[in-house]
Z-matrix of the N, CA and C atoms (Angstrom, degrees):
N
C 1 1.396
C 2 1.482 1 108.94
N 3 1.387 2 118.39 1 137.25
C 4 1.409 3 115.00 2 175.86
C 5 1.418 4 113.28 3 -77.43
N 6 1.378 5 119.81 4 164.05
C 7 1.400 6 123.04 5 -169.52
C 8 1.556 7 112.27 6 -72.23
N 9 1.298 8 117.19 7 -29.85
C 10 1.499 9 118.70 8 -179.14
C 11 1.604 10 106.88 9 -66.84
N 12 1.286 11 116.12 10 -44.60
C 13 1.466 12 116.53 11 178.69
C 14 1.507 13 114.18 12 -64.53
N 15 1.332 14 117.43 13 -36.59
C 16 1.462 15 120.83 14 178.06
C 17 1.535 16 110.57 15 -66.33
N 18 1.251 17 115.01 16 -42.23
C 19 1.508 18 118.83 17 179.23
C 20 1.487 19 107.70 18 -69.61
N 21 1.241 20 129.00 19 -35.39
C 22 1.382 21 131.91 20 173.02
C 23 1.525 22 109.26 21 -56.76
N 24 1.328 23 113.48 22 -47.35
C 25 1.495 24 120.51 23 177.47
C 26 1.478 25 111.68 24 -59.34
N 27 1.385 26 118.39 25 -46.50
C 28 1.411 27 123.37 26 178.67
C 29 1.576 28 108.91 27 -60.32
N 30 1.250 29 117.04 28 -49.77
C 31 1.505 30 119.86 29 177.32
C 32 1.567 31 112.72 30 -56.89
N 33 1.281 32 122.32 31 -48.11
C 34 1.331 33 126.28 32 -179.60
C 35 1.550 34 108.62 33 -64.02
N 36 1.336 35 117.40 34 -46.30
C 37 1.508 36 119.78 35 175.59
C 38 1.458 37 115.45 36 -58.21
N 39 1.302 38 116.97 37 -40.04
C 40 1.447 39 122.55 38 179.76
C 41 1.527 40 111.80 39 -64.68
N 42 1.397 41 117.23 40 -44.33
C 43 1.423 42 122.10 41 -178.08
C 44 1.577 43 108.61 42 -68.76
N 45 1.323 44 119.03 43 -51.27
C 46 1.433 45 119.69 44 -176.64
C 47 1.519 46 113.38 45 -66.30
N 48 1.329 47 115.49 46 -43.66
C 49 1.469 48 116.26 47 -178.39
C 50 1.558 49 110.69 48 -72.30
N 51 1.347 50 115.71 49 -34.87
C 52 1.385 51 120.23 50 177.11
C 53 1.521 52 114.63 51 -60.15
N 54 1.320 53 113.95 52 -48.26
C 55 1.474 54 121.80 53 178.44
C 56 1.570 55 108.88 54 -62.82
N 57 1.312 56 118.09 55 -41.06
C 58 1.415 57 117.77 56 177.54
C 59 1.525 58 114.79 57 -68.01
N 60 1.334 59 114.20 58 -31.45
C 61 1.485 60 120.49 59 175.62
C 62 1.534 61 112.51 60 -67.61
N 63 1.301 62 117.91 61 -35.61
C 64 1.431 63 121.87 62 174.81
C 65 1.502 64 111.53 63 -61.95
N 66 1.352 65 115.89 64 -50.03
C 67 1.415 66 121.64 65 177.41
C 68 1.543 67 114.06 66 -62.71
N 69 1.293 68 116.33 67 -38.65
C 70 1.412 69 122.80 68 176.18
C 71 1.571 70 111.08 69 -59.54
N 72 1.337 71 114.49 70 -46.70
C 73 1.479 72 122.02 71 178.95
C 74 1.522 73 110.75 72 -60.38
N 75 1.351 74 114.34 73 -39.30
C 76 1.522 75 118.62 74 178.62
C 77 1.527 76 106.78 75 -64.44
N 78 1.306 77 119.33 76 -45.43
C 79 1.565 78 122.30 77 178.20
C 80 1.496 79 109.09 78 -59.08
N 81 1.344 80 118.09 79 -49.04
C 82 1.431 81 119.71 80 -179.39
C 83 1.576 82 115.38 81 -58.65
N 84 1.345 83 110.84 82 -41.63
C 85 1.485 84 122.32 83 -179.71
C 86 1.526 85 108.52 84 -63.32
N 87 1.348 86 120.39 85 -52.31
C 88 1.383 87 123.44 86 -169.00
C 89 1.579 88 112.51 87 -89.53
N 90 1.310 89 112.94 88 -22.60
C 91 1.466 90 117.49 89 -175.85
C 92 1.532 91 114.11 90 64.64
N 93 1.250 92 114.76 91 19.91
C 94 1.451 93 120.33 92 -175.23
C 95 1.581 94 108.65 93 -98.32
N 96 1.327 95 114.53 94 103.63
C 97 1.509 96 123.58 95 -178.63
C 98 1.461 97 112.35 96 -114.47
N 99 1.414 98 117.28 97 11.94
C 100 1.377 99 119.02 98 -178.10
C 101 1.526 100 112.90 99 -64.12
N 102 1.294 101 119.70 100 -33.74
C 103 1.430 102 120.54 101 -179.66
C 104 1.536 103 117.15 102 -82.90
N 105 1.382 104 114.26 103 2.04
C 106 1.490 105 116.35 104 -176.64
C 107 1.475 106 105.59 105 -94.72
N 108 1.315 107 115.60 106 132.31
C 109 1.517 108 122.15 107 176.43
C 110 1.497 109 106.34 108 -85.17
N 111 1.338 110 117.02 109 125.14
C 112 1.425 111 120.89 110 -178.84
C 113 1.601 112 110.03 111 -63.76
N 114 1.281 113 119.44 112 -39.48
C 115 1.402 114 121.38 113 178.58
C 116 1.510 115 114.18 114 -63.30
N 117 1.382 116 113.98 115 -47.24
C 118 1.439 117 119.24 116 179.62
C 119 1.514 118 112.72 117 -62.32
N 120 1.395 119 113.28 118 -43.76
C 121 1.484 120 119.35 119 -179.28
C 122 1.481 121 112.74 120 -64.19
N 123 1.364 122 115.86 121 -41.07
C 124 1.452 123 120.28 122 176.78
C 125 1.579 124 109.23 123 -59.82
N 126 1.307 125 117.61 124 -54.06
C 127 1.443 126 118.86 125 174.67
C 128 1.487 127 117.37 126 -54.31
N 129 1.329 128 117.33 127 -42.32
C 130 1.447 129 124.96 128 174.96
C 131 1.550 130 109.75 129 -56.98
N 132 1.338 131 115.46 130 -47.28
C 133 1.468 132 117.17 131 -176.96
C 134 1.458 133 113.93 132 -63.82
N 135 1.363 134 113.30 133 -45.05
C 136 1.530 135 120.79 134 173.17
C 137 1.484 136 110.92 135 -55.25
N 138 1.323 137 115.88 136 -45.48
C 139 1.510 138 119.16 137 -178.65
C 140 1.546 139 111.20 138 -64.03
N 141 1.382 140 118.96 139 -38.33
C 142 1.376 141 121.29 140 174.35
C 143 1.586 142 112.55 141 -63.88
N 144 1.243 143 116.49 142 -40.95
C 145 1.465 144 122.43 143 177.96
C 146 1.564 145 108.65 144 -60.05
N 147 1.324 146 116.04 145 -44.51
C 148 1.491 147 120.69 146 176.73
C 149 1.503 148 112.75 147 -60.04
N 150 1.384 149 114.72 148 -46.78
C 151 1.462 150 118.96 149 175.20
C 152 1.508 151 111.52 150 -56.32
N 153 1.307 152 118.38 151 -42.59
C 154 1.368 153 124.14 152 178.72
C 155 1.602 154 109.34 153 -55.72
N 156 1.279 155 113.73 154 -52.12
C 157 1.504 156 118.16 155 -178.56
C 158 1.573 157 108.64 156 -59.41
N 159 1.362 158 115.74 157 -46.32
C 160 1.381 159 122.15 158 175.05
C 161 1.499 160 115.38 159 -48.97
N 162 1.338 161 114.66 160 -46.69
C 163 1.454 162 121.09 161 -179.91
C 164 1.505 163 113.47 162 -67.36
N 165 1.397 164 117.14 163 -33.57
C 166 1.429 165 120.70 164 174.92
C 167 1.502 166 112.39 165 -69.94
N 168 1.285 167 116.41 166 -43.62
C 169 1.503 168 125.28 167 176.54
C 170 1.549 169 105.60 168 -55.39
N 171 1.310 170 119.18 169 -53.35
C 172 1.456 171 119.83 170 178.98
C 173 1.486 172 120.34 171 -74.67
N 174 1.435 173 113.23 172 -5.90
C 175 1.393 174 121.17 173 -176.93
C 176 1.633 175 110.13 174 56.95
N 177 1.269 176 114.71 175 44.42
C 178 1.399 177 121.85 176 -179.25
C 179 1.556 178 111.50 177 -107.39
N 180 1.360 179 114.89 178 103.23
C 181 1.422 180 119.43 179 -171.77
C 182 1.603 181 113.16 180 -60.44
N 183 1.274 182 116.03 181 -39.26
C 184 1.453 183 117.11 182 -179.66
C 185 1.519 184 109.91 183 -62.41
N 186 1.309 185 121.21 184 -44.37
C 187 1.476 186 121.39 185 177.91
C 188 1.471 187 114.26 186 -68.58
N 189 1.313 188 114.13 187 -41.71
C 190 1.442 189 117.63 188 177.56
C 191 1.498 190 118.60 189 -65.00
N 192 1.352 191 115.04 190 -44.53
C 193 1.458 192 117.61 191 178.17
C 194 1.560 193 112.82 192 -69.09
N 195 1.297 194 117.54 193 -42.62
C 196 1.401 195 119.37 194 -175.71
C 197 1.591 196 110.84 195 -68.02
N 198 1.297 197 114.76 196 -34.47
C 199 1.523 198 117.35 197 178.18
C 200 1.553 199 112.11 198 -81.32
N 201 1.297 200 116.61 199 -25.91
C 202 1.443 201 117.18 200 174.94
C 203 1.562 202 110.98 201 -66.16
N 204 1.402 203 114.75 202 -40.55
C 205 1.414 204 118.81 203 -178.00
C 206 1.514 205 104.06 204 -73.67
N 207 1.266 206 123.41 205 -49.81
C 208 1.467 207 122.81 206 -178.87
C 209 1.525 208 112.70 207 -56.85
N 210 1.326 209 113.38 208 -36.09
C 211 1.556 210 117.05 209 -177.97
C 212 1.538 211 108.23 210 -63.38
N 213 1.311 212 115.09 211 -44.07
C 214 1.470 213 120.04 212 -175.18
C 215 1.578 214 106.56 213 -65.38
N 216 1.277 215 118.33 214 -42.58
C 217 1.422 216 120.74 215 179.66
C 218 1.476 217 112.24 216 -66.87
N 219 1.320 218 119.12 217 -43.77
C 220 1.474 219 125.23 218 -175.33
C 221 1.560 220 105.24 219 -69.96
N 222 1.240 221 121.32 220 -41.70
C 223 1.490 222 121.24 221 176.87
C 224 1.600 223 110.45 222 -61.13
N 225 1.268 224 115.17 223 -42.15
C 226 1.487 225 119.82 224 177.92
C 227 1.501 226 112.14 225 -59.62
N 228 1.290 227 115.55 226 -44.95
C 229 1.473 228 124.35 227 -178.30
C 230 1.513 229 106.13 228 -69.63
N 231 1.246 230 124.43 229 -41.01
C 232 1.401 231 130.29 230 176.98
C 233 1.496 232 113.59 231 -59.57
N 234 1.380 233 111.14 232 -45.61
C 235 1.511 234 117.17 233 176.73
C 236 1.427 235 109.50 234 -65.33
N 237 1.336 236 121.05 235 -40.32
C 238 1.486 237 124.30 236 -176.94
C 239 1.546 238 107.04 237 -63.73
N 240 1.341 239 115.34 238 -46.65
C 241 1.447 240 119.06 239 -179.55
C 242 1.569 241 110.45 240 -56.08
N 243 1.349 242 115.70 241 -49.72
C 244 1.466 243 121.43 242 177.94
C 245 1.566 244 114.33 243 -57.81
N 246 1.274 245 114.66 244 -47.23
C 247 1.485 246 119.73 245 177.01
C 248 1.571 247 115.09 246 -63.34
N 249 1.313 248 115.01 247 -47.55
C 250 1.470 249 119.35 248 177.68
C 251 1.473 250 111.87 249 -63.94
N 252 1.322 251 120.80 250 -39.91
C 253 1.438 252 123.26 251 -177.07
C 254 1.563 253 107.85 252 -71.62
N 255 1.322 254 117.69 253 -36.08
C 256 1.484 255 122.94 254 177.15
C 257 1.594 256 107.13 255 -62.92
N 258 1.288 257 119.41 256 -45.99
C 259 1.465 258 125.20 257 -179.99
C 260 1.593 259 107.46 258 -59.25
N 261 1.308 260 113.67 259 -47.83
C 262 1.467 261 116.89 260 -177.23
C 263 1.577 262 109.81 261 -60.09
N 264 1.356 263 117.16 262 -47.82
C 265 1.473 264 121.69 263 178.96
C 266 1.476 265 109.44 264 -59.83
N 267 1.365 266 119.80 265 -37.53
C 268 1.423 267 121.68 266 -178.50
C 269 1.509 268 110.83 267 -67.68
N 270 1.388 269 117.81 268 -42.57
C 271 1.406 270 118.38 269 176.49
C 272 1.484 271 114.82 270 -63.82
N 273 1.332 272 117.32 271 -37.45
C 274 1.434 273 119.91 272 177.39
C 275 1.510 274 112.40 273 -64.76
N 276 1.271 275 119.12 274 -32.99
C 277 1.479 276 123.51 275 -178.45
C 278 1.531 277 110.02 276 -76.96
N 279 1.196 278 124.76 277 -19.32
C 280 1.495 279 125.41 278 176.50
C 281 1.417 280 114.27 279 -92.48
């Protein structure tokens, strides 16, 4: 791969992953997951996992690194969503 294309990939990966990381930090800090759709976030997380595999297959470091970081964050938020929603359901049941 030529160097310009690789640097473009790193720039794009930095911007998209960085912006997602800021939103993830906000979600971790506030614990507010009410606006997150479980179906959408599940599909998003699966999509990120597939992009990660795609990056590994292509041996593309920008794709691989960006999606590895985003996958960790997305899985954390998805887990938080599931746990918080389960607690809410449990409180309503009692």
